[in-house]
LUMNUGU-569564 format. One record per residue (C-alpha): residue in three letters; x, y, z. Coordinates in steps of 0.1 Angstrom, whole numbers, plus 5000, padded with zeros to 4 digits. Layout:
<nodes>
NODE  rest    xx    yy    zz
NODE   Ala     X     Y     Z
...
</nodes>
This chain:
<nodes>
NODE  rest    xx    yy    zz
NODE   Met  5631  8190  4926
NODE   Asp  5632  8225  4942
NODE   Lys  5658  8250  4929
NODE   Phe  5685  8262  4951
NODE   Val  5697  8297  4941
NODE   Arg  5702  8318  4972
NODE   Leu  5694  8311  5009
NODE   Thr  5695  8334  5039
NODE   Ala  5687  8314  5071
NODE   Val  5698  8306  5106
NODE   Ala  5728  8283  5107
NODE   Cys  5735  8257  5134
NODE   Pro  5770  8248  5143
NODE   Leu  5775  8211  5145
NODE   Ala  5812  8208  5139
NODE   Val  5815  8171  5149
NODE   Ala  5837  8149  5126
NODE   Asn  5824  8117  5110
NODE   Ile  5787  8121  5115
NODE   Asp  5777  8092  5092
NODE   Thr  5745  8083  5075
NODE   Asp  5735  8058  5102
NODE   Gln  5737  8087  5127
NODE   Leu  5718  8109  5104
NODE   Leu  5691  8083  5100
NODE   Pro  5695  8051  5121
NODE   Ala  5690  8019  5101
NODE   Arg  5658  8009  5120
NODE   Tyr  5640  8038  5103
NODE   Leu  5649  8029  5068
NODE   Lys  5616  8010  5064
NODE   Val  5596  8040  5074
NODE   Pro  5579  8057  5044
NODE   Arg  5590  8092  5037
NODE   Ser  5554  8103  5039
NODE   Ala  5555  8095  5076
NODE   Gly  5579  8123  5082
NODE   Leu  5616  8114  5083
NODE   Gly  5625  8148  5095
NODE   Gly  5614  8139  5130
NODE   Met  5639  8110  5130
NODE   Leu  5669  8130  5119
NODE   Met  5699  8122  5141
NODE   His  5675  8105  5165
NODE   Asp  5701  8087  5186
NODE   Leu  5722  8119  5189
NODE   Arg  5693  8142  5197
NODE   Arg  5676  8119  5222
NODE   Asn  5683  8102  5255
NODE   Ala  5676  8065  5261
NODE   Asp  5640  8073  5272
NODE   Gly  5633  8092  5240
NODE   Ser  5634  8127  5256
NODE   Leu  5653  8154  5238
NODE   Arg  5689  8162  5249
NODE   Gly  5690  8198  5258
NODE   Asp  5727  8201  5251
NODE   Phe  5723  8190  5214
NODE   Pro  5726  8221  5191
NODE   Leu  5695  8213  5169
NODE   Asn  5674  8208  5200
NODE   Gln  5681  8243  5213
NODE   Pro  5653  8268  5206
NODE   Val  5676  8292  5188
NODE   Trp  5686  8265  5162
NODE   Arg  5655  8244  5160
NODE   Glu  5644  8261  5128
NODE   Ala  5679  8262  5112
NODE   Lys  5681  8256  5075
NODE   Ile  5719  8255  5074
NODE   Ile  5742  8232  5092
NODE   Val  5779  8239  5097
NODE   Gly  5793  8204  5102
NODE   Gly  5826  8185  5107
NODE   Ala  5848  8166  5083
NODE   Asn  5835  8135  5065
NODE   Phe  5799  8146  5070
NODE   Gly  5776  8119  5056
NODE   Gly  5802  8092  5054
NODE   Gly  5793  8055  5057
NODE   Ser  5765  8037  5038
NODE   Ser  5749  8051  5007
NODE   Arg  5714  8054  5021
NODE   Glu  5696  8083  5003
NODE   Ala  5670  8084  5031
NODE   Ala  5696  8102  5052
NODE   Val  5693  8131  5029
NODE   Tyr  5655  8128  5029
NODE   Ala  5656  8132  5067
NODE   Leu  5678  8163  5065
NODE   Tyr  5656  8179  5038
NODE   Asp  5623  8170  5055
NODE   Ala  5637  8186  5087
NODE   Gly  5641  8218  5068
NODE   Ile  5679  8216  5061
NODE   Arg  5687  8231  5027
NODE   Cys  5725  8234  5030
NODE   Val  5753  8217  5048
NODE   Ile  5788  8233  5051
NODE   Ala  5817  8211  5060
NODE   Pro  5854  8204  5052
NODE   Ser  5845  8172  5034
NODE   Phe  5816  8149  5027
NODE   Gly  5810  8112  5020
NODE   Asp  5811  8110  4982
NODE   Ile  5777  8092  4977
NODE   Phe  5761  8114  5003
NODE   Ala  5771  8146  4985
NODE   Gln  5757  8132  4952
NODE   Asn  5724  8123  4969
NODE   Cys  5723  8158  4984
NODE   Val  5724  8174  4949
NODE   Lys  5698  8150  4935
NODE   Asn  5674  8161  4963
NODE   Gly  5679  8199  4962
NODE   Leu  5703  8201  4992
NODE   Leu  5735  8220  4987
NODE   Pro  5767  8205  5001
NODE   Val  5794  8232  5004
NODE   Val  5830  8223  5010
NODE   Leu  5852  8249  5027
NODE   Pro  5887  8246  5043
NODE   Glu  5886  8231  5078
NODE   Ser  5900  8263  5093
NODE   Thr  5872  8283  5077
NODE   Val  5845  8259  5089
NODE   His  5859  8262  5125
NODE   Glu  5859  8299  5121
NODE   Leu  5822  8299  5110
NODE   Ala  5813  8275  5138
NODE   Ala  5830  8297  5164
NODE   Thr  5811  8328  5151
NODE   Leu  5778  8309  5152
NODE   Asn  5784  8297  5187
NODE   Ser  5793  8332  5199
NODE   Arg  5763  8347  5181
NODE   Pro  5734  8321  5184
NODE   Gly  5707  8327  5158
NODE   Leu  5730  8344  5133
NODE   Lys  5719  8340  5097
NODE   Leu  5742  8331  5068
NODE   Thr  5736  8339  5032
NODE   Val  5745  8311  5008
NODE   Asp  5746  8323  4972
NODE   Leu  5750  8295  4947
NODE   Glu  5750  8318  4916
NODE   Asn  5780  8337  4929
NODE   Gln  5794  8308  4950
NODE   Thr  5797  8328  4981
NODE   Ile  5788  8325  5018
NODE   Thr  5782  8357  5038
NODE   Cys  5786  8357  5075
NODE   Gly  5783  8392  5091
NODE   Asn  5809  8413  5073
NODE   Arg  5829  8382  5060
NODE   Ile  5824  8367  5026
NODE   Tyr  5837  8332  5018
NODE   Arg  5839  8318  4983
NODE   Phe  5834  8281  4976
NODE   Glu  5839  8259  4946
NODE   Ile  5814  8233  4932
NODE   Asp  5813  8210  4902
NODE   Ser  5796  8228  4873
NODE   Ser  5771  8200  4866
NODE   Arg  5760  8199  4903
NODE   Arg  5757  8237  4903
NODE   Ala  5735  8236  4872
NODE   Gln  5713  8209  4886
NODE   Leu  5707  8228  4918
NODE   Leu  5702  8262  4902
NODE   Asn  5677  8248  4877
NODE   Gly  5660  8221  4899
NODE   Trp  5671  8194  4875
NODE   Asp  5673  8157  4881
NODE   Asp  5697  8135  4862
NODE   Val  5673  8132  4832
NODE   Asp  5668  8169  4830
NODE   Leu  5706  8174  4831
NODE   Thr  5710  8150  4802
NODE   Lys  5683  8167  4783
NODE   Ser  5700  8201  4787
NODE   His  5728  8186  4764
NODE   Glu  5704  8175  4737
NODE   Ser  5719  8197  4710
NODE   Glu  5754  8184  4718
NODE   Ile  5742  8148  4718
NODE   Ala  5725  8153  4684
NODE   Ala  5756  8169  4669
NODE   Phe  5778  8141  4682
NODE   Lys  5755  8115  4667
NODE   Val  5757  8132  4633
NODE   Ala  5795  8136  4634
NODE   His  5799  8100  4646
NODE   His  5777  8087  4618
NODE   Arg  5798  8107  4592
NODE   Arg  5831  8096  4607
NODE   Phe  5822  8059  4609
NODE   Pro  5796  8053  4582
NODE   Trp  5806  8017  4577
NODE   Val  5796  8009  4613
NODE   Phe  5761  8019  4607
NODE   Gly  5760  8004  4572
NODE   Ala  5774  7971  4585
NODE   Ser  5748  7970  4612
NODE   Ala  5720  7978  4588
NODE   Ala  5733  7952  4563
NODE   Thr  5735  7926  4590
NODE   Gly  5700  7934  4602
NODE   Asn  5686  7931  4567
NODE   Lys  5705  7898  4561
NODE   Asn  5691  7883  4592
NODE   Ser  5657  7896  4584
NODE   Ser  5657  7879  4550
NODE   Lys  5664  7845  4566
NODE   Thr  5634  7846  4589
</nodes>
């Protein structure tokens, strides 16, 4: 998984509430292998007309935002089903960060597991950011995960994030890597647990030996 440390990129305002995972990647595309390019199917039914042509009024279709790597979205972004492929579609389309007032819980977890940063900010702040981006199309934001800040022009906004999720993104760790990062604490716990409850281990060993002798 790629690390996420600091990103300066064009941000696209998409402050629509309740964009769910089925809108991010319609169910009919779930059987499509990721190698086929899920990025081209991102928000397919929102971005395209019935005949398949691109909607000119949809923000991500407009030339100034086509290469955006940051989305400023609405509340409950990524709600709905738990399909991880919705995150694949975002990532494969070049999106590396989504800023919103709230996220679907499983969607946010899937984002972190795939190197995409979900940033939660107050709804009023998100609206302020979206208004700025709409008034200044093509404006770049700087998202700094180390310092947990977002810079927009001369404004700096601070955000909070779970420490484990932050560590995973900064280091490019999957869940196994995160567990391995606590190897010393796990080893110390095992030693302390063994010393505190020696009879548990002794009883298990004795039982195992007893059973072995009967075979």
